Structure formats: C-alpha cells, structure tokens
C-alpha positions as CSV (number, residue, x, y, z in Angstrom):
1,X,-11.6,-12.2,26.6
2,X,-9.6,-13.2,23.8
3,X,-5.7,-12.4,23.2
4,X,-7.1,-10.0,19.9
5,X,-9.6,-7.9,22.8
6,X,-6.5,-6.2,23.9
7,X,-4.6,-5.1,20.8
8,X,-5.5,-1.2,20.4
9,X,-5.9,-2.4,16.4
10,X,-8.2,-4.3,17.3
11,X,-10.0,-2.0,19.1
12,X,-10.2,0.4,16.3
13,X,-10.3,-1.2,13.1
14,X,-13.9,-2.2,15.1
15,X,-15.0,1.8,16.0
16,X,-13.9,1.6,12.2
17,X,-16.8,-1.4,11.2
18,X,-19.3,0.5,13.7
19,X,-18.6,4.1,11.7
20,X,-19.0,2.4,7.8
21,X,-22.5,0.6,9.7
22,X,-23.8,3.9,9.7
23,X,-22.4,4.4,6.1
24,X,-23.3,1.6,4.8
25,X,-26.9,1.7,5.7
26,X,-27.1,5.1,3.6
27,X,-25.7,2.9,0.0
28,X,-27.6,1.0,-1.5
29,X,-27.5,-2.2,-1.1
30,X,-26.9,-3.4,-4.9
31,X,-24.2,-1.5,-5.6
32,X,-20.9,-3.1,-5.9
33,X,-19.7,-0.6,-3.5
34,X,-21.8,-1.1,-0.8
35,X,-20.7,-5.3,-1.1
36,X,-17.1,-4.5,-1.4
37,X,-16.6,-1.7,1.6
38,X,-18.7,-4.5,3.5
39,X,-16.5,-7.5,3.1
40,X,-13.2,-5.0,3.2
41,X,-14.0,-4.4,6.6
42,X,-14.7,-7.4,7.0
43,X,-11.8,-9.0,6.2
44,X,-9.5,-6.2,8.8
45,X,-11.3,-7.3,12.1
46,X,-10.9,-11.3,11.1
47,X,-7.7,-11.2,9.8
48,X,-5.8,-9.3,12.6
49,X,-7.7,-12.0,14.3
50,X,-6.7,-14.5,12.7
51,X,-2.8,-14.0,12.6
52,X,-2.8,-13.1,16.3
53,X,-3.2,-16.9,17.1
54,X,-0.6,-17.1,14.2
55,X,2.7,-18.8,16.5
56,X,4.9,-17.9,14.5
57,X,5.8,-14.2,12.9
58,X,5.7,-15.5,9.5
59,X,1.8,-16.5,9.5
60,X,1.1,-13.7,12.3
61,X,3.3,-11.4,9.8
62,X,1.1,-13.3,6.1
63,X,-2.9,-12.2,8.2
64,X,-1.8,-8.7,9.4
65,X,-0.6,-7.9,5.8
66,X,-3.8,-9.1,4.6
67,X,-5.3,-6.4,6.8
68,X,-3.6,-3.4,6.2
69,X,-4.3,-4.2,2.4
70,X,-8.1,-4.9,3.7
71,X,-7.9,-1.4,5.5
72,X,-6.6,0.7,2.1
73,X,-9.4,-1.1,0.1
74,X,-11.5,0.5,2.6
75,X,-10.1,3.6,2.2
76,X,-10.7,3.5,-1.8
77,X,-14.4,2.4,-1.1
78,X,-14.8,5.8,1.0
79,X,-13.7,7.7,-1.7
80,X,-15.4,6.3,-4.5
81,X,-18.8,6.9,-2.3
82,X,-17.6,10.4,-1.9
83,X,-17.7,10.6,-5.8
84,X,-21.7,8.9,-5.6
85,X,-21.8,11.9,-3.5
86,X,-22.9,8.9,-0.7
87,X,-20.5,10.7,1.4
88,X,-20.1,14.1,2.6
89,X,-15.6,16.0,2.8
90,X,-16.2,15.9,6.4
91,X,-17.2,12.0,6.5
92,X,-14.7,11.2,4.0
93,X,-12.1,13.0,6.4
94,X,-12.7,11.0,9.3
95,X,-13.5,7.6,7.8
96,X,-9.8,7.7,6.8
97,X,-8.6,9.3,9.6
98,X,-9.8,6.1,11.6
99,X,-8.2,3.9,8.7
100,X,-4.9,6.0,8.8
101,X,-4.1,5.0,12.2
102,X,-5.6,1.5,12.1
103,X,-3.5,1.3,9.1
104,X,-0.1,2.4,10.6
105,X,-1.4,0.2,14.0
106,X,-0.7,-2.6,11.5
107,X,2.6,-1.8,9.7
108,X,3.9,-1.2,13.2
109,X,3.1,-5.4,13.9
110,X,4.1,-6.3,10.4
111,X,7.7,-4.7,12.4
112,X,7.9,-6.0,14.9
113,X,7.7,-9.2,13.7
114,X,8.7,-9.2,11.4
115,X,12.9,-9.2,11.8
116,X,14.1,-10.8,9.2
117,X,12.5,-8.1,5.9
118,X,13.6,-5.3,4.9
119,X,12.9,-1.3,6.2
120,X,12.7,1.5,5.1
121,X,13.9,3.8,7.6
122,X,11.8,7.3,7.0
123,X,13.8,10.2,6.0
124,X,12.9,14.1,6.8
125,X,12.8,16.1,3.5
126,X,13.8,19.7,4.3
127,X,11.4,22.3,1.9
128,X,12.9,25.8,0.6
129,X,16.7,24.1,0.9
130,X,18.5,27.2,-0.4
131,X,21.5,25.9,-3.6
132,X,24.2,28.2,-3.6
C-alpha cells in the first residue's frame, strides 16, 4: 500500500471520482464540461498523490493547493451541469457535499504542512445582536 492510499482525503477523492463517473456518462462527450470535469477530478487525485510523495513542506503544500483548486473547479463544473439540466438539485447537493469535505481536508493538510504560512482563524458571528 502506498502512503497516499492511507490518506482519508485520497479515499474521499476516489469516491468522488467514482460518483462523478455516473454524471459524466450522461453528459455529452463533445461538451467542454465533460472534458473539464473529467480532467479536474483526475487532477485532484493526482495532485494529492504527488504532494504526499514530496519531502519538503513547501512542495507538499504546492500540490495540495493545486488539488484544492481542482476540487473547486469540479464544484463549478457541477453548477454548470445543473444549469444544463444534466444533474438535478439532489445530485448537485450530494456532489458539492463530497467536494466540500475534500476541500476541507486539503485545507487541513495545507495548514499542517505550513507553519510559516499566514492563516485566518475562524470567527464566530452573532446574528440578531441588539445595539443600544
């Protein structure tokens, strides 16, 4: 077993790639969206694999950043496939939920490999606060 196969984000990305295959089977192969979603889902997986094999934190982060960007690209492709009525609202929500989990895990990997990078901590917002 390769180290990348032990990563939960790698397993989740494989699950998304498999799920997206059913969507791609319905999309026209001549459509630019078919090609774009196919290449983006492959890019997520390959960048995770390559990044996990790198030795320096900066190299690892560069590939994990690229994987994160490709996952966001997959989400945009799904939005456009919904506009074209290739996916319905439930499929769109499910696909984006899978991608949100992947992006979140990639951000975690980036943060854990980049102590020298600036990070913004989450802020809790209050809704409906009364002012005097």
